[in-house]
Residue frames as qw, qx, qy, qz and C-alpha x, y, z in Angstrom:
[[0.215, -0.807, 0.068, 0.545, 93.26, 88.70, 116.65],
 [0.669, 0.617, 0.235, 0.342, 94.33, 90.44, 113.44],
 [0.362, -0.656, 0.147, 0.645, 97.41, 92.54, 112.89],
 [0.580, 0.755, 0.251, 0.176, 97.81, 94.81, 109.88],
 [0.455, -0.549, 0.226, 0.664, 100.99, 96.42, 108.61],
 [0.522, 0.838, 0.145, -0.068, 101.12, 98.93, 105.77],
 [0.530, -0.389, 0.383, 0.649, 104.09, 99.66, 103.52],
 [0.496, 0.435, 0.548, 0.515, 104.89, 101.37, 100.24],
 [0.016, 0.964, 0.235, -0.125, 104.34, 105.00, 101.11],
 [0.607, -0.129, 0.169, 0.765, 106.75, 107.72, 100.09],
 [0.080, 0.696, -0.012, -0.714, 107.27, 110.97, 98.25],
 [0.488, 0.315, 0.680, 0.447, 106.11, 111.21, 94.66],
 [0.030, 0.175, -0.181, -0.967, 105.50, 114.02, 92.17],
 [0.575, 0.417, 0.322, -0.626, 102.03, 114.89, 90.99],
 [0.696, 0.484, -0.336, -0.410, 100.97, 112.56, 88.20],
 [0.190, 0.416, -0.886, 0.076, 103.09, 109.74, 89.57],
 [0.829, -0.205, -0.406, -0.325, 102.12, 106.37, 91.00],
 [0.152, -0.435, 0.784, -0.416, 102.54, 104.40, 94.21],
 [0.735, -0.190, -0.592, -0.270, 101.48, 100.96, 95.32],
 [0.368, -0.492, 0.547, -0.569, 100.68, 100.49, 98.97],
 [0.588, -0.031, -0.806, -0.060, 100.57, 97.10, 100.64],
 [0.559, -0.454, 0.351, -0.598, 98.72, 95.91, 103.72],
 [0.515, 0.146, -0.845, 0.024, 99.85, 92.57, 105.08],
 [0.682, -0.452, 0.088, -0.568, 97.61, 90.82, 107.57],
 [0.257, 0.177, -0.924, 0.223, 98.28, 88.18, 110.16],
 [0.318, 0.134, 0.711, -0.613, 95.63, 86.18, 111.92],
 [0.328, 0.450, 0.829, 0.041, 92.12, 85.38, 110.80],
 [0.121, 0.414, -0.117, -0.895, 91.13, 87.57, 107.87],
 [0.109, 0.114, 0.869, 0.469, 89.30, 85.28, 105.48],
 [0.012, -0.666, -0.741, -0.088, 85.85, 86.57, 106.38],
 [0.178, -0.690, -0.224, 0.664, 86.67, 90.21, 106.94],
 [0.433, 0.840, 0.197, 0.262, 86.30, 93.23, 104.68],
 [0.590, -0.356, 0.021, 0.724, 89.52, 95.21, 104.43],
 [0.241, 0.927, 0.256, 0.131, 89.55, 98.88, 103.65],
 [0.509, 0.091, -0.072, 0.853, 91.97, 101.71, 103.10],
 [0.123, -0.940, -0.305, 0.092, 91.43, 105.04, 104.78],
 [0.537, 0.294, -0.081, 0.786, 93.52, 108.19, 104.59],
 [0.294, -0.860, -0.312, 0.277, 93.98, 111.23, 106.74],
 [0.437, 0.629, 0.021, 0.643, 95.24, 114.49, 105.31],
 [0.338, -0.042, -0.424, 0.839, 96.88, 117.06, 107.59],
 [0.180, 0.080, 0.250, -0.948, 94.25, 118.86, 109.61],
 [0.625, -0.011, -0.348, -0.699, 91.40, 116.74, 108.26],
 [0.776, -0.179, 0.475, -0.374, 89.38, 113.78, 109.43],
 [0.268, -0.199, 0.906, 0.261, 90.19, 110.27, 108.32],
 [0.660, 0.373, -0.028, -0.652, 88.22, 109.30, 105.21],
 [0.815, 0.109, 0.568, 0.001, 87.34, 106.08, 103.45],
 [0.095, 0.562, -0.574, -0.589, 89.22, 105.35, 100.22],
 [0.649, 0.217, -0.603, -0.410, 88.47, 101.79, 99.07],
 [0.648, -0.277, 0.618, -0.350, 87.48, 98.35, 100.32],
 [0.537, 0.274, -0.733, -0.315, 87.78, 94.73, 99.21],
 [0.880, -0.263, 0.186, -0.348, 86.23, 91.49, 100.36],
 [0.228, -0.505, 0.828, 0.091, 88.80, 88.80, 101.11],
 [0.584, 0.119, 0.797, -0.096, 86.40, 86.03, 100.16],
 [0.598, 0.645, 0.474, -0.040, 84.72, 87.36, 97.01],
 [0.491, 0.004, 0.304, 0.816, 87.14, 90.01, 95.80],
 [0.090, 0.855, 0.453, 0.239, 84.34, 92.56, 95.46],
 [0.417, -0.031, -0.119, 0.901, 85.62, 96.12, 95.54],
 [0.071, -0.893, -0.444, -0.027, 84.19, 99.48, 96.50],
 [0.484, 0.141, -0.020, 0.863, 85.61, 102.97, 96.03],
 [0.033, -0.695, -0.297, 0.654, 85.07, 106.46, 97.27],
 [0.514, 0.802, 0.303, 0.045, 83.87, 108.68, 94.42],
 [0.038, -0.946, 0.256, 0.194, 86.92, 110.92, 94.80],
 [0.320, -0.539, 0.732, 0.265, 89.34, 108.15, 93.80],
 [0.793, 0.345, 0.497, -0.069, 87.38, 106.17, 91.20],
 [0.680, 0.727, 0.011, 0.093, 89.38, 105.69, 88.03],
 [0.201, 0.813, -0.477, 0.267, 92.72, 106.49, 89.67],
 [0.279, -0.451, 0.772, -0.350, 92.99, 103.96, 92.48],
 [0.797, 0.030, -0.521, -0.305, 92.62, 100.18, 92.36],
 [0.515, -0.468, 0.623, -0.357, 92.36, 97.87, 95.34],
 [0.798, 0.203, -0.535, -0.191, 93.28, 94.21, 95.00],
 [0.637, -0.557, 0.477, -0.237, 94.29, 91.30, 97.17],
 [0.538, 0.353, -0.765, -0.019, 96.54, 88.26, 97.19],
 [0.821, -0.452, -0.029, -0.349, 94.94, 85.72, 99.48],
 [0.909, 0.029, -0.292, 0.295, 98.01, 83.48, 99.61],
 [0.441, 0.280, -0.314, 0.793, 100.14, 86.38, 100.83],
 [0.295, -0.720, -0.561, 0.283, 97.35, 87.81, 103.00],
 [0.268, -0.292, 0.075, 0.915, 98.09, 91.15, 101.40],
 [0.301, 0.828, 0.471, -0.050, 95.81, 93.89, 100.14],
 [0.454, 0.000, 0.239, 0.858, 97.21, 96.38, 97.65],
 [0.184, 0.871, 0.313, -0.330, 96.27, 99.93, 96.80],
 [0.538, 0.166, 0.385, 0.731, 97.54, 100.97, 93.38],
 [0.038, 0.857, 0.261, -0.442, 97.41, 104.74, 93.09],
 [0.523, 0.264, 0.415, 0.696, 97.91, 106.44, 89.73],
 [0.091, 0.657, 0.268, 0.698, 97.73, 110.04, 88.55],
 [0.471, -0.518, -0.519, 0.491, 98.42, 111.19, 92.08],
 [0.026, 0.813, 0.159, 0.560, 97.48, 114.69, 93.12],
 [0.142, 0.366, -0.522, 0.757, 98.76, 116.85, 95.97],
 [0.600, -0.325, 0.156, -0.715, 95.38, 116.41, 97.66],
 [0.905, -0.059, -0.412, -0.087, 96.12, 112.67, 97.91],
 [0.293, 0.436, -0.627, 0.576, 98.77, 113.50, 100.49],
 [0.661, -0.505, 0.157, -0.532, 98.19, 111.97, 103.89],
 [0.220, -0.316, 0.904, -0.189, 98.68, 108.97, 106.09],
 [0.703, 0.054, -0.490, -0.512, 97.11, 105.87, 104.58],
 [0.417, -0.270, 0.757, -0.424, 95.71, 103.25, 106.92],
 [0.469, -0.032, -0.825, -0.314, 94.57, 99.70, 106.40],
 [0.446, -0.162, 0.532, -0.701, 91.60, 98.54, 108.47],
 [0.270, -0.085, -0.934, -0.216, 89.60, 95.34, 108.88],
 [0.560, -0.174, 0.131, -0.799, 85.92, 94.97, 109.71],
 [0.187, -0.059, 0.966, -0.167, 84.88, 91.74, 111.44],
 [0.551, 0.418, 0.483, -0.537, 81.27, 92.28, 110.46],
 [0.253, -0.089, 0.760, 0.592, 82.29, 92.23, 106.81],
 [0.435, 0.652, 0.492, -0.379, 79.11, 93.93, 105.67],
 [0.277, -0.005, 0.565, 0.777, 78.68, 94.80, 102.03],
 [0.445, 0.741, -0.179, 0.470, 78.62, 97.47, 100.77],
 [0.605, -0.059, -0.495, 0.621, 81.44, 98.13, 103.22],
 [0.308, -0.865, -0.334, 0.213, 81.04, 100.46, 106.15],
 [0.437, 0.678, -0.004, 0.590, 82.51, 103.89, 105.55],
 [0.384, -0.857, 0.123, -0.321, 82.74, 105.05, 109.16],
 [0.403, 0.494, -0.688, 0.347, 86.15, 104.49, 110.71],
 [0.423, -0.389, 0.555, -0.602, 84.58, 103.91, 114.14],
 [0.914, 0.027, 0.118, -0.387, 83.06, 100.66, 112.91],
 [0.730, 0.442, -0.512, 0.095, 86.36, 99.02, 112.05],
 [0.860, -0.509, -0.028, -0.018, 87.96, 96.62, 114.49],
 [0.786, -0.280, 0.212, 0.509, 91.61, 96.45, 113.47],
 [0.287, 0.954, -0.074, -0.038, 94.01, 99.10, 112.18],
 [0.800, 0.167, -0.081, 0.570, 97.53, 99.28, 110.93],
 [0.418, -0.570, -0.133, 0.695, 99.92, 102.02, 112.04],
 [0.356, 0.899, 0.141, -0.211, 99.69, 103.79, 108.68],
 [0.656, -0.004, 0.325, 0.681, 102.10, 104.78, 105.93],
 [0.033, 0.739, 0.050, -0.671, 102.82, 108.33, 104.79],
 [0.544, 0.467, 0.507, 0.478, 102.11, 109.37, 101.21],
 [0.077, -0.730, -0.025, 0.679, 103.31, 112.80, 100.09],
 [0.567, 0.547, 0.475, 0.391, 102.52, 114.12, 96.61],
 [0.254, -0.515, 0.049, 0.818, 104.45, 117.20, 95.57],
 [0.481, 0.795, 0.315, -0.193, 103.16, 119.68, 93.03]]
């Protein structure tokens, strides 16, 4: 069993930065871990993924160059560094783990096995 807990969300002005954290408990060493986000009134969408074992990363085109995913294996924590934030980045950000750990990572939320409760990010204009 895996449990995920996100933190680091908040209110920030456009152009600002935030770093989100996702701390995992349980067996994660072979899983791919991804960040998704859900804006008000929209479907949840893939943001970025990282492999715990290799450190390979993968990004949605909409966030490339502004968002960086990284991990600290010793702390069992995945980070999402978000820079040059825009109002359209507003939403609830979720951490998710995929037991299948395919690569490139799966982009469909229905294929992920474990989810955190989410953390709210609000970017004001």
